[in-house]
C-alpha positions in Angstrom: 24.3 -42.2 -102.0 24.2 -42.6 -106.2 26.2 -45.7 -107.5 29.1 -45.2 -109.8 29.7 -47.0 -113.4 33.6 -46.5 -114.1 34.6 -47.3 -117.2 37.8 -47.1 -119.8 38.2 -46.3 -123.3 38.9 -49.8 -125.0 42.8 -49.7 -127.4 42.3 -51.8 -130.3 39.1 -49.6 -131.7 40.1 -46.9 -134.2 38.5 -43.7 -134.3 36.0 -44.3 -138.0 35.4 -48.3 -137.2 32.3 -49.2 -135.6 32.8 -51.4 -133.0 31.4 -50.0 -129.1 34.8 -47.9 -127.7 34.1 -48.1 -124.6 34.9 -50.8 -122.0 32.6 -51.4 -118.8 35.3 -52.1 -116.1 33.1 -51.7 -112.3 30.3 -50.8 -110.6 30.0 -49.4 -107.3 27.1 -48.3 -105.4 24.5 -49.1 -107.5 22.6 -52.7 -108.0 22.6 -53.6 -111.5 24.0 -56.3 -113.9 25.5 -56.1 -117.9 25.3 -58.2 -119.9 27.6 -56.9 -122.7 31.1 -55.5 -121.5 31.7 -53.2 -124.4 29.4 -50.2 -124.7 28.7 -47.3 -127.0 29.1 -43.9 -124.8 25.6 -42.7 -125.5 24.2 -46.4 -123.9 26.5 -45.9 -120.9 24.7 -41.9 -120.2 21.8 -43.6 -120.7 22.2 -46.4 -118.1 23.9 -43.9 -115.5 20.8 -41.5 -116.1 18.1 -44.1 -115.7 19.4 -45.7 -112.4 20.3 -42.8 -111.1 24.9 -43.3 -111.6 27.9 -41.0 -111.8 30.0 -41.9 -114.8 34.1 -42.2 -114.0 35.8 -42.3 -117.2 39.3 -44.4 -115.8 42.7 -43.3 -117.9 43.8 -45.5 -120.6 47.2 -47.1 -120.6 47.6 -44.9 -124.1 47.3 -41.6 -121.7 49.6 -43.2 -119.3 52.0 -43.0 -122.1 52.5 -39.8 -122.8 53.4 -38.7 -119.2 56.2 -39.2 -117.6 57.0 -41.5 -114.1 60.0 -41.2 -112.2 60.2 -44.6 -110.5 62.4 -45.0 -107.4 64.0 -48.1 -106.6 
């Protein structure tokens, strides 16, 4: 079974900034150590392909605000 690398888009990085846009959240099923929290998409793809893992993009809070959520009490 291939492992999974979970990541999400950072909230405080603009479109034209030259900073890594993605935050590493979790790793499952792969014995790997990350030394950076903020990575570029290309870096994540390269790491995932070399260890045989699947990349999983998590929804950010920014995307959740667009959807209406009904809360039952």
